[in-house]
TORZALO-994031 format. One record per atom (N, C-alpha, C, CB): z, y, x. Coordinates in steps of 0.2 Angstrom, whole numbers, plus 5000, padded with zeros to 4 digits. Each point is the difference from the previous one (the first is absolute). Glycine has a CB too. Layout:
BEGIN
ZYX/...
This chain:
BEGIN
499849945004/500150074997/500050055003/500549954993/499550105004/499850075004/500850045002/498650034992/501749945006/500650015000/500449945007/499950044986/500049945014/500249965007/499950035008/499849904992/499750125007/499750045008/499650074998/499949885007/500150155000/499650074998/499449995000/500850075004/498849894991/499250004998/499749955005/500050144996/500449825006/499949935003/499849934995/500950055009/499649954985/500049944998/499450004992/501549975007/498249974996/499550014995/500049954996/499350075006/500649914988/499749934994/499749995003/500050014991/499949905007/499549975001/499549994995/500649975007/498850014994/499550014995/500249934993/499050055011/501549904993/500349964994/500350034995/500149925007/500250134997/500850034995/499650054995/501150025009/498450034995/499850064996/499449944994/500250145012/499649804990/499749974993/500449994995/499449955005/501350004997/500550014996/500450074994/499949915010/499950134994/500450074997/499550014994/500650065011/498749944992/499550014995/499949974996/499750045005/500349904994/500349954995/500650014995/499649925009/500750104994/500850014996/499850064996/500949955010/499050104994/499850064996/499650004996/500250045007/499049924992/499650014996/499949944995/499450085009/501049874996/499849944993/499649955003/499850094988/500249885016/499349935001/499450055005/500149924986/499550025016/499650035003/499450014996/500449955010/499250084993/499250024998/499649964996/500050045010/499949904993/499749964998/500149994995/499949985008/500950004990/500249974996/500050044992/500549955011/499750134992/499850054995/499350004997/500750065007/498949934996/499150005001/499949954993/499650015018/500849934983/499949954996/500349994993/499949975010/500750084990/500250014994/499650054997/501049975003/498950095000/499550054996/499449984999/500550095003/499349854997/499349994998/499550025002/500349984994/499750015016/499450035004/500150065004/499249954991/501150095006/500250085002/500550005003/499550054991/500649995017/500450025004/500650044999/499149995005/500550054991/500550054998/499550034991/500550045017/500350004982/499650024993/499850065000/500749954993/499150075000/499850055000/500350075000/499449924996/500450135003/500550064999/500350014991/499350065011/501249944991/500650014993/499650054995/501349995009/498850004985/499850054995/500150085001/500249894992/500550105009/500150075001/500750005007/499650054985/500049965018/500450005008/500450055001/499249955006/501350044999/500850054998/499450075004/501749895002/498850174995/499750055002/500050015009/500450044988/499350015015/500050015007/500450065001/498849955002/501650045005/500250065002/499950005009/500950014988/499250065013/499850035006/500850035004/498650034993/501349995012/500550065002/499550035005/501449944999/498850124999/499950055006/500650025006/499450044989/500250005017/500550005005/500450054997/499349975011/501350034990/500450054997/500250075005/500549904994/499850165001/500050055004/500550035007/499550014989/500750005015/500550035004/500150094999/499749895007/500850104988/500250054998/500550025004/499749974988/500550015017/500750025003/499850025008/500849914992/498450115010/499950035005/500249985005/499950074995/500349875006/500249995006/499749935001/501250085000/498449925007/499549965006/500349934998/499750105013/501149894990/500449944999/499949944996/500850085002/499149954990/499849954996/499249984996/501350045000/498450015005/499349994996/499749945000/499850105002/500449845002/499749944999/500449984996/499649985009/500850034987/500349974992/499450014993/501650055005/498049994997/499750034996/499449934997/500350145007/499549835000/499549954997/500749924999/498550065007/501949954996/500549945001/500549994993/500150025013/500050024984/500449984994/499749994995/500750065003/498549994994/499649964996/499749935002/499950114997/500049875008/499749925002/500649994999/499149985009/501650004992/500349964999/500249994993/500350015011/499950074986/499850014990/499549974997/500350105001/498949885002/499849964998/500049924999/499750105002/500449875005/500049945000/500649984995/499350005013/501550034986/500250004998/499949994991/500150055012/499449994984/499750014996/499649964996/500150075006/499749864999/499749965001/500249964994/499850015011/501149984989/500349964996/499850014993/500749995008/499250074991/499850004991/499549954999/500150114997/499749844998/499749964998/499450044998/500949924997/499550134996/499350044997/499550065002/500749954993/499750055015/499750045004/499449975006/501250074996/498349965008/499749985003/499850055007/499749934989/500650025017/499650075004/499350005000/500850015006/499050064995/499250015000/499850045008/500050024986/500549985019/499749995007/499949965003/500350075000/499649955007/499749955007/500749975003/498950095005/500849895001/500549965003/500550055003/499149915003/500650154999/500650085003/500450014993/499050105010/500849884985/500650044994/499650075000/501449955002/498950085004/499950084997/499350035004/501450024997/498650035000/499250035003/500350065003/498949974990/500850085014/500450065003/499250054995/500949965018/499250084981/500050054995/499350055005/501550004994/498050015002/499350015008/500350085003/498549944993/502150115005/500250055005/500850004997/498650085002/501649955003/500650015001/500250054993/499849975014/500750004982/500350084994/500749995000/499150014991/501050035007/500850024998/500249954992/499850155006/500049864991/499949974992/499549984998/500650064997/499449885000/499549964995/499750014996/500349965003/499250094994/499950024993/500049944994/499550105005/500349934991/499749944994/499450005002/500750004989/498850025012/499449985002/499949955005/499950104997/500649945010/500049915005/500249944998/500450055008/500149964987/500149964997/499749954995/500650075003/498849974994/499349974995/499549975004/500150084991/499849955015/499749985004/500349945004/499550104999/501049905004/500049915003/500149954997/500450045007/499949984985/500049954995/499449975000/500850054994/498749985005/499250004999/499849955006/499750144994/500649905010/499549955007/500349925001/499850125009/500849894986/500549925003/499749974993/501550025008/498150014986/500149964993/500649994999/499249945001/501250104999/501049964996/500350084995/500749905017/499550064979/500350054992/500850045004/499449904987/500850075017/500850025001/499950035009/500849894990/499450165012/500050035006/500950035000/498450035001/501849955005/500650025005/500150065003/499949905004/500550144998/499850065003/500850025002/498750044993/501550005010/500750005003/500050045007/500449884995/500450145005/500150065005/500549985003/499750084996/500649965009/500549985005/500450075002/499349895004/501250114995/500350065005/500749995002/499450074994/500949965011/500749995004/500450045000/499649955007/500550064987/500450054998/500949965003/499050054989/501449995015/500749995002/499949945004/500650054991/498749945014/500049925001/500149964998/499950015004/499850004989/500149944997/499249974998/501450044996/498549905001/499350014997/500050024994/499649925007/499950104990/499850004991/499250005001/501150104994/499249865001/499149954998/499950004993/500149905009/499250154988/499950024996/499449934998/500650155004/499349844989/499249954999/499950024995/500149905006/499550094992/499450024992/499449955000/500250155000/500049854993/499549944997/499550034996/501049925000/498550095000/499250044998/499749944996/499650095011/500349934982/499449944997/499350055001/500949934989/498750035014/499450035001/499449964995/500450035012/499350014981/499650004994/499450044997/501049974999/498550025002/499650034998/499950075004/500249924989/500150085018/499750035004/500750075001/498549944997/502050024999/500650064999/500549975006/500050024984/500350015019/500849945003/500550054997/499849945013/500750014985/500750024994/500649975004/499349994986/501250075016/500549985003/500549954997/499750095004/500349844994/500449964994/500750005004/498949914993/501450105012/500649995003/500250025005/500049924995/500650115008/500050025006/500850005002/498950084998/501449885008/500449995003/500350045006/499549924994/501150115005/500250035006/500849975003/499250124996/500849865010/500649975001/500150015009/499849904989/500950115013/500250035007/500549945001/499850144999/500249855006/500449935006/500050025008/499449914992/501050055009/499649995009/499549975002/500950005004/498950025003/499250005000/500249905001/499350155008/501049824993/500249945002/499949964992/500950045011/499249994985/500049984992/499350014999/501250044996/498349995007/499450014997/499549944997/500250105006/500049834993/499649944997/500750014995/499149915010/501350114988/500549994994/499850054995/501149975007/498650104997/500050054996/499149974996/501150125010/498549874993/499449964999/499849964995/500150005009/500549944991/500049964993/500550054993/500049865010/500350204993/500450014995/499250064995/501649985009/498150054996/499350034999/499649934994/499850085015/500049884989/499649964996/500349994992/499649965013/500950024987/500349974995/500250054996/500449905005/499650174997/500050064996/499750004996/500350065006/499149984998/499350014998/499549964995/500150045011/499949894991/499949954995/500350004992/499949945012/500850054989/500450004994/499650064996/501349965006/498750114996/499950054996/499450004998/500950055003/498649935001/499450004998/499849924994/499750105014/501049874986/499949944996/499749935004/499950104991/499849915014/500049935002/500449955003/499350065000/501049904993/500249965001/500049965007/499950024987/500749945015/499849955005/500349914995/500350125014/499449844989/500549934998/500549995005/499049944996/501550015002/500749985006/499650005005/500949934995/498750025006/499649965007/499650065003/499849864994/500050195003/499750055004/500650025006/499250064989/501549975009/500550015003/500050005008/500549974989/499549995011/500049965011/499750035002/500149895001/499150134999/499750035004/500150074999/499449915003/500950144989/499950045001/500650045002/499049974994/501749995008/500550025001/500049995008/500450004987/499349955018/499749985007/500050075003/499249904997/501350095009/499850045004/499849995006/500550054994/498949985008/499649985006/500250005007/499350024993/501450035008/500050015008/500850034999/498650045005/501749915000/500950015000/500150035007/500449894991/499250155012/499950055007/499650054999/500049915007/500450154993/499650084999/499549995003/500850084999/499449915009/499750015007/499349964998/501350005010/498949944989/499049984997/499850004995/499849955007/500450104990/499850014993/499650065003/501049964991/499350095012/499750055004/499449995004/501150035001/498949925003/499449975005/499549974994/500849965014/499650024981/499249994995/499750044995/500249915000/500050155000/499950064999/499450025004/501250024996/499250015009/499650015006/499349955002/501250055003/498949874998/499549984999/499350004995/500849965005/499650054989/499650004992/499450055002/501149994991/499350085009/499850065003/499350005004/501350024999/498749945008/499650005006/499849954997/500450055010/499649924985/499349945000/499550034994/500949875002/499550174992/499550034997/499750075003/500749944990/499850085014/499550095004/499349965007/501550125000/498749815001/499549995007/499650004998/500449965006/499150105002/499349984999/499849985005/499850074993/500649925013/499649945004/500549965001/499350065006/500549905001/500249945000/500749985004/498950004997/501350085005/500350015004/500650024995/499250025011/500750004985/500450024995/500649954994/498950085004/500449884997/500249944996/500349945005/499250024991/500849985014/500349975006/500850035001/498749995006/501150084992/501150025000/500349994994/499950115007/499649904988/500350004993/500349914998/499150124994/500549825011/500149955000/500849985005/498549994997/501550055008/500549975004/500450024995/499850025013/500350064984/500750024995/500249944996/499650124998/500049865000/500049944995/500449965001/499250014997/500549965011/500549945004/500550015002/499349975004/500950094995/500750035002/500549994994/499550105009/500149914985/500450014993/500249914997/499250134996/500249835006/500349924998/500549975007/498849984992/501150055014/500549965005/500550024999/499349985009/501150104988/500550014998/500049984993/500050085009/499849914989/500249964992/499649954998/500350094997/499649845006/499749944999/499950004991/500749955013/499950064983/499849974994/499750074996/501149895000/498650165001/499850064998/499149945000/501050145007/498949864985/499449985001/499550034998/500549924999/499650114998/499250095000/499950005005/500250084992/500249945014/499950035007/499749935004/501050115001/499249824996/499649935004/499450014997/500949905003/498950114992/499350004996/499650035004/500549994990/499750095010/499450055003/500149985007/500150114991/500549865013/499849975009/499549964998/501250005007/498949964989/499449955002/499450014999/500749944998/499450114996/499050034996/499850055009/500350064980/500349945023/499750065007/499949945006/500850154997/499349805002/500049945005/499549964997/501350005003/498349994991/499449984996/499550055006/500649984985/499650105014/499550045001/499950005008/500350084989/500149875015/499950025007/499749925002/501350115003/498349874993/499849934998/500449955003/498950044997/501849955000/500549955003/500149974992/500650065013/498949904983/500049984995/500849944999/498350035000/501749925010/500349974999/501050024998/498749945007/501350104996/500850045001/500050044993/500050035015/499450004982/499950024993/500549964995/498750035003/500849914998/500149944997/500849995000/498949955004/501350044998/500849975005/500450044995/499849995014/500050074989/500750064996/499850024993/500250085012/499349884986/500150024991/500349924996/498750115000/501149835003/500249965000/501050005000/498549985004/501750054999/500650035002/500350044995/499650015012/500050054987/500150034996/500249974990/499450075011/500149874988/500049974996/500649955000/498950034999/501249955006/500749964997/500650035000/499649915005/500350174999/500850044997/499750014992/500550095013/499049924985/499950054992/499449954998/500350155002/499649804995/499549964998/499550034995/500949935003/499550134993/499550024994/499650085003/501049934989/499050075018/499650065001/499449995002/500950055003/498949984991/499350014998/499650035006/500450024988/499750035014/499750035003/500049955007/500250124993/500349865009/499949955006/499549945000/501050045002/498949954992/499749934999/499350035000/501049924993/498750125005/499350015000/499950005007/499850064990/500749995015/499850025007/499949945004/500850114999/499849854998/499949915003/499449984998/501149974999/498550034997/499449974997/499550055004/500349944987/499850105017/499350045001/500149975008/499950144991/500949865009/500149975010/499649935000/501550055004/498649914991/499849935000/499149995000/501249974992/498650095005/499349995000/499950015007/499650044988/500750025016/499650025007/500049945001/500350115006/500249854996/500249905002/499349954998/501650014997/498150034998/499649954996/500449964996/499350005008/501349994991/500449984996/500050004993/500650025009/499049964987/499450044994/500549934995/498250065007/501849904994/500649964996/500750054997/499549895008/500750124997/500850035000/499950074997/500449935012/498950094989/499950074999/499849984993/499750075012/500049924984/499949984994/500649984994/499049985007/501449984995/500549975000/500750064997/499349915009/500750154997/500450054998/499750064996/500549965010/498950024991/499650084994/499949954994/499050095009/501049854988/499850004996/500549994995/499249985005/501550004999/500750014997/500350075000/500149895003/499850145000/499950064999/500050044993/499549965011/499750014989/499850034993/500349974995/499050025005/501149924996/500249974992/500950044997/499149855005/500950175001/500750044997/500050084999/500649925006/498950104999/499750074997/499250024997/500950025009/499149944988/499150004998/499950064999/499849894994/500550165007/499750064998/499850045006/500750004990/499749955015/499750045007/499350025003/500949955003/498750084994/499450015002/499750005008/500250074989/500649975013/499649995009/499949925006/500750135000/500149844994/500049935004/499349944995/501850015003/498250024991/499349974999/499449995002/500550024995/499550075008/499150015005/500349955007/499450164997/501149855005/500149955007/499649924998/501350075003/499149914992/499949944999/499349985000/501050014995/498550045001/499449994999/499950025007/499850014988/500350025014/499550035009/500149915003/500450185005/500149784995/500349945003/499349954997/501650025001/498449984991/499649964997/499350015003/500849994989/499050075012/499550025001/499749975009/500350104990/500349925014/500049955007/499749965000/500850015002/499649934993/500049945000/499349964998/501250024999/498250044999/499649974997/500349974991/499649985013/500650064985/500250004993/499950054997/500649935002/498750104996/499950044999/500150014989/499450005015/500749934983/499950014994/500950024995/498549905002/501950095004/500850014999/500050065003/500449885001/499350145004/500150075002/499550054995/500349965015/499250034982/499850044996/500650014994/498749955004/501550004995/500550014993/500550045001/499849914997/500550095008/500850035002/499550085002/501249875006/498250144997/500050065001/499550044994/500449985013/499449984982/499950024992/500450054996/499649895000/501050055001/500850034996/500150075005/500749854995/499350155012/500250065004/499850064997/499949945010/499450044991/499550074998/500050034993/499149945008/501150024988/500049994992/500550064999/499949864997/500850135006/500350014996/500550075006/499949854991/499950145016/499950085005/499050005002/501650005008/498150054987/499450015002/499950035005/499950014991/500850035012/499850045007/500149975007/500350094993/499749835003/500349945007/499350005003/501049894994/498850175012/499449995003/499849945005/500050114998/500849875005/499849945005/499849924996/500950075009/499449924985/499949984995/499149994996/501550055001/498450014999/499549984998/499550025006/500450004987/499550005017/499749995008/500049915000/500650135006/499849864994/500249925000/499349964993/501850045003/498249994993/499649994994/499350005002/500850064993/499249975010/499150045001/499949925006/500150195000/500249815005/499949945002/499849944999/500550055002/500049954990/499849924998/499350004997/501349974997/498750114998/499450004996/499449995004/500550074992/499749975016/499349985005/499949925002/500350135005/500149844997/500049934999/499749964995/500850045005/499649984989/499549964994/499250035000/501249994990/498750065012/499450035000/499950014992/499549935012/501150124986/500150004993/499750105000/501449884997/498150145003/499850055000/500450094997/499149895001/500750064991/500250044997/500850034999/498949964996/501449985006/500850034998/500250015007/500549934988/499050065019/500150035007/500250074998/499149925006/500150114992/499950064999/500750044995/498749975002/501450004993/500550034996/500750005004/499349974988/500749975017/500750015003/499950085006/500249835000/499350155001/499950075009/499950074995/499149935012/500750054983/499950074994/501050035001/498649944988/501950025010/500750015000/500350015008/500049934989/500050045014/500050005006/499950085003/499549864999/499750155000/499750075002/500450054997/499049975001/501150034993/500350054996/500750025002/499349954993/501150005011/500650005002/499950015007/500549944991/499050075013/500050035006/499350035003/501049915002/499050144992/499150054999/500050025010/500150094983/500449895019/499450045009/500549935005/499950214998/499849734997/500049955005/499249985002/501349964994/498450045010/499150005001/500049964998/499650045006/500949905001/499749944999/499949964992/500450005013/500150014982/500249964995/499150044996/501949985000/498150095000/499550034997/499349965003/500750134998/499149855007/499649975003/499749944997/500550055008/500249914993/499949944996/499950004992/500649965009/499650074989/499850024991/499450025000/501150044995/498750025011/499150004998/499549955003/500350124999/500149825004/499649955002/500149954992/500350005018/500350004981/499749944994/499750024994/500949955003/499350134998/499450034994/499449975000/500450095001/499449915006/499149985001/500149944999/499650085010/500949874992/499749934996/500050004993/500549935009/499950104985/500050004995/499450044999/501149974999/498550055006/499350034997/500250084997/499549884996/501050145004/500350084997/499750035007/501249984991/498150025007/500050075006/500150065000/499549955002/500450094993/500350084998/500650005003/499550024989/500949935007/500750015000/500450005008/499849944988/499550025018/500249975007/499950085003/499549835000/500150184999/499650075002/500650095000/498749924994/501750054999/500550045000/500449995002/499850034994/500649915008/500549985004/499950035010/500249884988/499250085012/499750045008/500050085001/499249905000/500550124993/500350085000/500550035004/499849994992/500549975002/500750024999/500550005008/499949934985/499950015019/500349995008/499650055003/500249875000/499450165000/499550075003/500550044999/498749994998/501550034997/500550044998/500550025004/499749964992/500649975010/500649995001/500150025009/500149924989/499350045012/499750005010/499250014998/500849885007/499250184995/499250024997/499649945010/500350194989/500149805014/499749965005/500049935002/500050105002/500249874990/500049934998/499449995000/501050004993/498749955013/499649965003/499649974994/500649995011/500049964989/499849934995/499950034992/500849915009/499650144988/499750024994/499450054999/501149994998/498750025008/499450055000/499449965001/500650105006/499549835000/499449954998/500049964994/499949995011/500750004984/499849964994/499750044995/501049925002/499150164997/499750044996/499149985003/501250114999/498749885007/499450015001/499749944999/500150085007/500449884993/499649944999/499949984993/500549955011/500050094984/499949994993/499650044999/501049964997/498750095005/499550084998/499449945001/500650155008/499449804998/499249985002/500049964995/499850005013/500749954985/499849944992/499850044995/501149915001/499150154999/499850054992/499550005002/500850094997/498849925010/499150065001/500350065001/499049974991/501650075009/500250075003/499850005007/500950024993/498749975007/499650005009/500450045004/498750004996/501150085002/500450045001/500750035001/499249984997/501149994998/500749995000/500149965006/500250014988/499749915012/500249985005/499850015008/500149934991/499350115009/500050025007/500550075003/498849954998/501650084996/500150055000/500849965003/499050094989/501349875008/500649945001/500149995007/499949944990/499550045012/499949955006/500250065005/498949894995/500750185004/500150035005/500550055002/499249964998/501250044996/500550005002/500749955001/499450094996/500449855004/500449955003/499850005007/500149944989/499450105016/499750005006/500550064999/498749935002/501350134997/500450065001/500750005000/499150044995/501249915001/500749985001/500249955005/500150024991/499549965010/500249935007/499249985005/501249934990/498950145015/499449975002/499649945004/500350104998/500449895006/500149935003/500049954997/500650045005/499349954989/500049954994/499249954999/501150104991/498549855014/499449994999/499750014992/500249925011/500350024987/499750004993/499850034994/500549945004/499550134996/499950074996/499449995003/501150084997/498649915008/499350055006/499549934995/500550065018/499749894981/499449965000/499949984993/500149975012/500450074983/500049984993/499750064996/500949925001/499150135005/499650074997/499150005004/501550085000/498449905003/499849975003/499449944996/501050055008/499249904989/499849974997/499850044992/500649905009/499950124989/499650044993/499450055003/501350014992/498650045013/499650035000/499449955001/500750105003/499349845001/499549954999/499749994994/500649955008/499950054988/500049974992/499550054995/501349945002/498850115003/499550084995/499550015005/501150094993/498949865011/499350035006/499950055004/499649974993/501150055008/500150065002/500149955007/500550114990/499049885016/500049955005/500250085007/499049864993/500850185007/500050075005/500950005000/498750094995/501549904997/500850055002/500449925002/500150134990/499749825007/500349935004/499949995005/499849954993/499650075011/500149995007/500550055004/498949974998/501350104997/500550045007/500549984998/499650105003/500649844992/500749984999/500149945004/500150044988/499349905012/500149975005/500050015007/499649964992/500050105010/500250035008/500550015001/499150045001/501349994992/500750025001/500549935003/499850104989/499849875007/500849925000/499649955005/500549994986/499350065017/499649955009/500549995003/499050055003/501750024997/500750015005/500449954998/500150135002/500049824993/500549934999/499749945002/500550054989/499849955017/499849925005/500049954997/500450035009/500149954985/500149944996/499350014994/501549985003/498550064997/499350034995/499249995000/500750074998/499149955010/499750035002/499249944999/501150085006/499249864995/499549954996/499550044995/500949895000/499750114994/499750014993/499850055001/500649954992/499650135011/499550065001/499449985002/500950065003/498949895002/499550005004/499549964994/500750015013/499449944985/499849974993/499550034997/501149964999/499350094999/500050054992/499450045003/501450034994/498850005014/499550055002/499349975000/501050065006/499049884997/499649975001/499450014994/500849945008/499550014987/499649994993/499950074995/500649875000/499650195004/500050074998/499250025004/501550024998/498649965008/499350025005/499649944994/500450025018/499649944980/499449944998/499750034995/500649905003/499850124994/499950034992/499750045002/500849994994/499250085010/499750045001/499450005005/501050024996/498749895006/499449995003/499950055007/499749974987/501050015013/500050005009/500449955005/500050144998/499649785002/500349945001/500350005007/499349964992/500350095012/500449995006/500550015003/499350005000/500850074995/500750025000/500549954998/499650104999/500149894995/500449934996/500349965005/499149984990/500449995012/500149955008/500550005005/498950014999/501050055002/500650045004/500749994998/499150095001/501149924990/500650015000/500349924996/499950154998/499549825001/500249934996/500349955006/498850014989/500650015018/500249965008/500850025001/498550015006/501650054991/500850005002/500649954995/499550145006/500249884989/500549994993/500049905003/499550144985/500149845016/500049935002/500449985007/498849984993/501350075009/500149995010/500850004998/498850085009/501349984985/500749994998/500449944995/499750125002/499749864994/500549944997/499249964999/501450074991/498649885013/499249964998/500149964995/499649985011/501050014986/500249934994/500050044994/500949925006/498850134992/500050054994/499249985000/501050135001/498849814991/499250014998/499650045001/500249954994/500450125002/499650044996/499850035007/500550024987/499749995019/499950055006/499349975004/501550025002/498649914995/499249965006/499750014994/500249905010/499750084983/499550034995/499650065001/500849954992/499750115008/499750055002/499650025007/500750024992/499449955012/499950015008/499249944999/501650045008/498449934988/499449935001/499450054995/500949855001/499550184994/499450044996/499650075006/500849974986/499850075017/499850055003/499649975006/501050074996/499249865006/499449985007/499349974997/501049975009/499050014982/499449994999/499550064997/500649894999/499650165001/499850064999/499550035005/500950014993/499649975014/499650015008/499949945002/500450095004/499149864990/499849965001/500449925008/498950134993/501849905006/500249955007/500349934995/500550125011/498949854985/500149944998/500449965003/499150014996/500649975010/500649955001/500850025002/499049945003/501150104999/500650025001/500450034994/499550035011/500049994983/500149994992/500549944997/498750064999/500749875003/500349964999/500549955003/499150044995/500849995010/501049975004/500550034997/499750005011/500350074985/500750034997/499949974993/500250125007/499249864989/500149974995/500249944999/499450074997/500549895007/500249935002/500950025001/498549955008/501750094997/500550015001/500350024994/499850025011/500150024984/500350014995/500249964994/499550075005/499949884993/500249934995/500149985006/499349984988/500950025017/500849955001/500550014999/499749975007/500450124993/500750014999/499950014991/500550085013/499049924983/499950004993/499549954997/500450125000/499549805001/499649994996/499850024993/500349945006/499950094990/499950044991/499850065000/500849964995/499150065013/499950075001/499150004997/501050035012/499049984982/499350024995/499450045007/500950044985/499450025015/499450055004/499849985007/500550104994/500149865010/499749975008/499549944995/501350015012/498649974986/499549934996/499550044999/500849914993/499150155003/499650044999/499650015006/500650044992/499850005013/499650035003/499749955007/500550114995/500049855003/499749935006/499149964998/501749955001/498350074990/499449975000/499450055000/500549924995/499750165005/499550055001/499850005007/500350074990/500149935014/499849975009/499749935001/501150065004/499149904993/499549945000/499550004997/500749955002/499050104994/499350014995/499950045003/500149984989/500050065017/499650045005/499949975005/500450084997/499849865003/499849985007/499549934999/501150065005/498949944988/499649934997/500349935000/499250055004/501349984994/500449914999/500150024995/500749945009/499050044985/499950004993/500549944997/498850065001/501249875002/500349954995/500750035002/499049884999/501350145009/500750005001/500150084997/500249905011/499450164987/500050064998/500149964992/499150095010/500749894986/500249964993/500549974998/499149975001/501249995006/500649965000/500750075001/499249865007/500550184996/500750074999/499950024994/500150055012/499349984985/500050034993/500649944994/498350065002/501949894999/499949944997/500850025001/498749925002/501550085005/500850015001/500150064995/500149965014/499450124987/500250045000/500249994991/499350065012/500449904984/499950014992/500749974999/498650004997/501549935007/500749974998/500650055003/499549875000/500450165002/500750075004/499950054991/499650025021/499949994979/499950064996/499649984994/500050075011/499849904984/499649974993/499750055001/500549934991/499750135007/499850074996/499450055007/501550004990/498649975016/499650035004/499150024999/500949945006/499050094991/499350004999/499449995005/500550074991/499749995013/499449995008/500049945003/500250125005/500349814995/500049935000/499749984998/500750005001/499450014992/499349954996/499550024999/500649964994/499350105007/499050055001/499949955004/499950145001/500349855007/500049975004/499749935002/500750084998/499649894998/500049945000/499450004994/501249955004/498850094991/499449984996/499550015002/500550024992/499650045013/499150015005/499749945003/500350125003/500349855001/500249965005/499649934998/501250075002/498949904991/499949954996/499450014999/501049984996/498650075000/499350025000/499650015004/500450034995/499649955011/499950005004/499749935005/500750114996/500049865003/499749934999/499849984996/500449975006/499750054989/499549964992/499350025003/500950044986/498950025015/499450015001/499649975007/500450104994/499949875009/499849965008/499949964997/500650035012/499849914985/500149964998/499349964994/501350065004/498749994992/499649984994/499450055002/500949984989/499050045015/499250015003/499950074994/499449845006/501050224993/499850044994/499650065004/501049964992/498650015012/499550065005/499349964997/500850045016/498850014980/499449984999/499450005006/500550044990/499049925008/499350035005/499450044999/500249925004/499750135001/499350054995/499449974998/500350095006/499449934991/499349985001/499850004993/500049935013/499450044984/500049994993/499549935001/500150144995/
């Protein structure tokens, strides 16, 4: 147990399993059998109302008690989990720092805080030090329909070492005044005092503040060291032990974190936050069975806990169990529509299922929650294209350029979609903007060059491909395209110059070999042309144009039978090849005349 030594005595896995079974009743496989195959229950029809705590105000003006602004509400919140008719709406750190330092908390602050966490109840408070005593004020607010109403308040005074007693009195007082009744079984946790050592509690508060305010790794390390001192002084301080285990987990020490959490649970088996942390530590060690067992049991006890349900869903997903993951993520997203992580996970499942309609729908939800997340907007645009909603996709990509005018992907995709719609001038403009946004990205040059070629603007295309020669890895493609342009301009010698260099760059491209062979045939270098055609066909035997060019050259060389065979291969590769069919017909007609004597004698 934790009290046996200062942080060194850890419960065994067998003991932990026994504790879980005792606490939650049986093992997960038995529970699954009893529930008819479902590992965890659905969400209750009327889940408990959610609450959260805000940082307390320091009205004393004394920096020496600043640490209590976070430590006191943290402990109060975890003790409030004893109310079975309430549920926590916060994460593992319990309390959040306000975005700016404030002397007082306004109703507007409370409303925003409640909306962010999706809670109906918010606890605020303040601290003073009159006559060297601690004065604690706690207020309970009901937030509904955009309005915060104070429904209860408590003010108490005592010695600083009696802070945990004051917290308990405040909690019972404000909940009673608000008529939030508790069951007798709830009292054990509500009355539980977290710490008996005031200095350990002080260190806990300082470490908590450091963890929440940390910006650099050094900040986090310093906070973790302070928390380590707190648990060294008071090993039975389970809240501090849990956060110290979290720090060890952050330092990539999952074995130590897991062992410390097992010790916490030996001391306090029903500590749900520690159970969830244990499951995460088990995940890091790839102990999926233990992680699943713990999380499923937590969800059975707290079926309304959407965060744990989300973590369980992600565990299912990691194990390839997408149906179970989908069911749990749907529950989370339906009941907390702004849970962006759950929605992102649903996006992955819809993508895996190739369910384009639901993928688009889910991505729209995520994009609405994170309107400036360019990656999500790009994913939405791609999904809309897959759904053939081109106009919507264009609108999304335009929106990205508003957020980031230099986003090359969005500019190129806009060009592609305008090209698809036949809006060539718009496509050319977008590709041009992409080049200006990222002049060192070669792909935009080739997209724009291809667009000019399609428009018959070889002069403009040549200008772009000449610029593209500066990219070494793409120089072969640039040479090939420049060579093809010179051939179309009836400048075969110049074309062959470029095309030889394209083949030198990459002789494994059948298209390069074909273009060079075509250029060579135009300058009557038939033998060399045939060599490159043979090389092209060795690389791609189904390249119809290479077969056709081969037939033309063979015909020019007077090798009619071989030429006809080449035209046959052309038609096999492309049955719609009219020129090959025409040449075959001419050859067949010539052969027929030669065989059947279709030449008449002169004379009367």
